[in-house]
C-alpha positions as CSV (number, residue, x, y, z in Angstrom):
1,M,-15.4,60.7,12.6
2,V,-16.7,60.3,9.1
3,E,-13.2,59.6,7.9
4,F,-12.8,56.9,10.6
5,V,-16.1,55.3,9.5
6,V,-15.0,55.3,5.9
7,I,-11.6,53.8,6.7
8,V,-13.2,51.0,8.9
9,T,-15.8,50.3,6.3
10,G,-13.1,50.1,3.6
11,V,-11.1,47.6,5.8
12,F,-14.2,45.4,6.3
13,I,-15.0,45.5,2.6
14,A,-11.4,44.5,1.8
15,L,-11.4,41.7,4.3
16,A,-14.7,40.4,3.0
17,A,-13.4,40.5,-0.6
18,E,-10.2,38.7,0.4
19,S,-12.2,36.1,2.3
20,W,-14.6,35.6,-0.7
21,W,-11.7,35.3,-3.1
22,S,-9.8,32.9,-0.8
23,E,-13.0,30.7,-0.4
24,R,-13.6,30.8,-4.2
25,E,-9.9,29.8,-4.8
26,N,-10.2,26.9,-2.3
27,R,-13.3,25.6,-3.9
28,R,-11.6,25.7,-7.3
29,I,-8.7,23.8,-6.0
30,E,-11.0,21.3,-4.3
31,R,-12.9,20.7,-7.6
32,E,-9.6,20.0,-9.4
33,L,-8.5,17.7,-6.6
34,R,-11.7,15.7,-6.8
35,E,-11.3,15.2,-10.5
36,D,-7.7,14.1,-10.0
37,I,-8.7,11.8,-7.2
38,I,-11.0,9.8,-9.5
39,V,-8.4,9.4,-12.2
40,E,-5.6,8.6,-9.8
41,F,-7.5,6.1,-7.7
42,E,-8.7,4.3,-10.8
43,S,-5.0,3.7,-11.6
44,N,-4.2,2.6,-8.1
45,I,-7.1,0.1,-8.1
46,R,-5.7,-1.4,-11.3
47,I,-2.2,-1.6,-9.8
48,L,-3.6,-3.2,-6.6
49,D,-5.7,-5.7,-8.6
50,A,-2.5,-6.9,-10.4
51,D,-0.4,-6.9,-7.2
52,I,-3.0,-8.8,-5.2
53,A,-3.3,-11.4,-8.0
54,E,0.5,-11.8,-8.1
55,N,0.8,-12.2,-4.3
56,E,-2.0,-14.7,-4.1
57,E,-0.1,-16.8,-6.6
58,S,3.2,-16.2,-4.8
59,R,1.7,-17.5,-1.6
60,K,1.2,-20.9,-3.1
61,R,5.0,-21.2,-3.6
62,I,6.0,-19.6,-0.3
63,G,3.6,-21.8,1.6
64,M,4.0,-25.1,-0.2
65,L,5.9,-26.7,2.7
66,N,3.5,-25.5,5.4
67,G,2.1,-28.3,7.5
68,L,4.3,-31.0,5.9
69,S,5.4,-33.7,8.2
70,D,9.1,-34.7,8.3
71,E,8.2,-37.8,6.4
72,A,6.5,-35.9,3.6
73,L,9.3,-33.3,3.7
74,L,11.9,-36.0,3.2
75,A,10.0,-37.5,0.3
76,L,10.3,-34.4,-1.8
77,D,12.7,-34.7,-4.7
78,D,16.0,-32.7,-4.3
79,S,15.8,-31.3,-7.8
80,M,12.2,-30.2,-7.3
81,L,13.2,-28.2,-4.2
82,S,16.0,-26.6,-6.0
83,E,13.8,-25.6,-9.0
84,Q,11.2,-24.2,-6.7
85,F,13.3,-22.2,-4.3
86,E,16.6,-21.3,-5.9
87,P,14.9,-18.7,-8.1
88,Y,14.0,-15.5,-6.4
89,L,10.7,-15.7,-4.4
90,Q,8.9,-12.9,-6.3
91,W,6.0,-11.0,-4.8
92,A,4.6,-7.5,-5.3
93,G,4.9,-4.8,-2.8
94,F,2.5,-2.2,-4.4
95,D,4.0,0.9,-5.8
96,P,1.2,3.5,-5.8
97,E,0.5,5.9,-8.6
98,M,2.3,9.1,-7.4
99,G,0.6,12.3,-8.5
100,S,-0.9,15.5,-7.1
101,I,-3.4,13.6,-4.9
102,Q,-0.8,11.3,-3.4
103,A,1.4,14.3,-2.6
104,F,-1.6,16.1,-1.2
105,V,-2.7,13.2,1.0
106,E,0.8,12.4,2.3
107,S,1.4,16.1,3.2
108,G,-1.4,15.9,5.7
109,N,-2.9,19.0,4.3
110,V,-6.4,17.6,3.9
111,G,-8.1,20.7,5.2
112,T,-8.6,21.9,1.6
113,I,-11.3,19.2,1.2
114,S,-14.5,20.7,2.7
115,D,-16.3,17.4,3.1
116,R,-15.5,15.7,6.4
117,E,-16.3,12.2,5.2
118,L,-14.0,12.5,2.2
119,R,-11.2,13.9,4.5
120,L,-11.6,10.8,6.7
121,L,-11.5,8.5,3.7
122,L,-8.3,10.1,2.4
123,S,-6.8,10.0,5.9
124,R,-7.5,6.3,6.1
125,W,-5.7,5.8,2.7
126,A,-2.7,7.8,3.9
127,G,-2.6,5.7,7.1
128,L,-2.7,2.4,5.1
129,L,0.1,3.7,2.9
130,E,2.2,4.3,5.9
131,K,1.5,0.8,7.1
132,R,2.4,-0.5,3.6
133,R,5.9,0.9,4.0
134,R,6.3,-0.9,7.3
135,V,5.0,-4.3,6.3
136,N,6.8,-4.3,3.0
137,L,10.1,-3.4,4.7
138,Q,9.6,-6.2,7.3
139,A,8.9,-8.8,4.5
140,V,11.8,-7.7,2.3
141,D,14.2,-7.5,5.2
142,F,13.3,-11.0,6.4
143,Q,13.5,-12.5,3.0
144,H,16.9,-11.0,2.2
145,R,18.4,-11.4,5.6
146,E,17.2,-14.8,6.5
147,V,15.5,-16.8,3.7
148,L,17.7,-16.1,0.6
149,P,21.1,-16.7,2.4
150,A,19.8,-20.0,3.8
151,I,18.5,-21.1,0.4
152,A,21.8,-20.2,-1.3
153,R,23.8,-22.0,1.4
154,V,21.8,-25.3,1.5
155,S,21.2,-25.6,-2.2
156,S,24.8,-25.1,-3.3
157,D,25.3,-28.8,-3.7
158,R,21.6,-29.3,-4.8
159,I,21.3,-32.0,-2.1
160,W,18.7,-31.2,0.7
161,T,19.3,-33.0,4.0
162,I,16.4,-33.4,6.4
163,N,17.8,-30.6,8.7
164,E,18.1,-28.3,5.7
165,R,14.5,-29.1,4.7
166,R,13.3,-28.4,8.2
167,E,15.2,-25.1,8.2
168,L,13.6,-24.2,4.9
169,R,10.1,-25.1,6.1
170,T,10.6,-22.9,9.2
171,L,11.9,-19.9,7.3
172,L,9.3,-20.1,4.6
173,G,6.6,-20.5,7.3
174,H,7.8,-17.2,8.9
175,L,7.9,-15.5,5.4
176,Y,4.4,-16.8,4.7
177,T,3.2,-15.1,7.9
178,V,5.0,-11.8,7.2
179,H,3.8,-11.8,3.6
180,F,0.2,-12.2,4.8
181,F,0.4,-8.7,6.3
182,V,1.6,-7.4,3.0
183,L,-1.4,-8.9,1.2
184,D,-3.9,-8.0,3.9
185,N,-2.7,-4.4,3.7
186,Q,-3.2,-4.4,-0.1
187,L,-6.7,-5.7,0.3
188,Q,-7.4,-2.9,2.8
189,L,-5.9,-0.3,0.4
190,R,-8.1,-1.6,-2.5
191,Q,-11.2,-1.4,-0.3
192,A,-10.3,2.1,0.8
193,A,-9.8,3.1,-2.9
194,Y,-13.2,1.7,-3.8
195,D,-14.8,3.6,-0.9
196,I,-13.3,6.9,-2.1
197,Q,-14.4,6.2,-5.7
198,S,-17.9,5.3,-4.6
199,F,-18.2,8.4,-2.4
200,L,-17.2,10.7,-5.2
201,R,-19.4,9.1,-7.8
202,E,-22.4,9.2,-5.5
203,E,-21.9,13.0,-5.1
204,D,-21.6,13.6,-8.9
């Protein structure tokens, strides 16, 4: 009986020690993750600031024909249209800083973070990144599949007929709408990054 009690006690002590060590290791990992989060999200905010500024500027070019009447559209100079739209319609799709935190968030293994509010903030970031993939793909696909071939076709002789101008106005109007979702997603991503940064700094 004494031997049984000794064995059971030893097992409980071993389990308690293992649990203590595991908890200690988890908290060490969490502290390192929090430090990495601050650094990585500072970088992502800088990237987003630059991408948002570029996209807000790009929208002026993409949307320059929006709302124009046929009369105003026909009054535009052929050479101006060619100069504006023959070059690639550049915009930024946001390529996030990829590091330990990004891999951690995208893995879905957010249980390592003990704070529920921080887990929710990181989960929101991960969800917005997934949406980023979708809206970027839609915008790139529409631009490459519909807009660029049409521009290449109608601008080959550098003479824009009224029907070609109408087609361009329609296609750019659709691209303008699709691109709005790209920009809106980036604005939400930046706010989510700010929220995470603010939360961590308030806890320090």
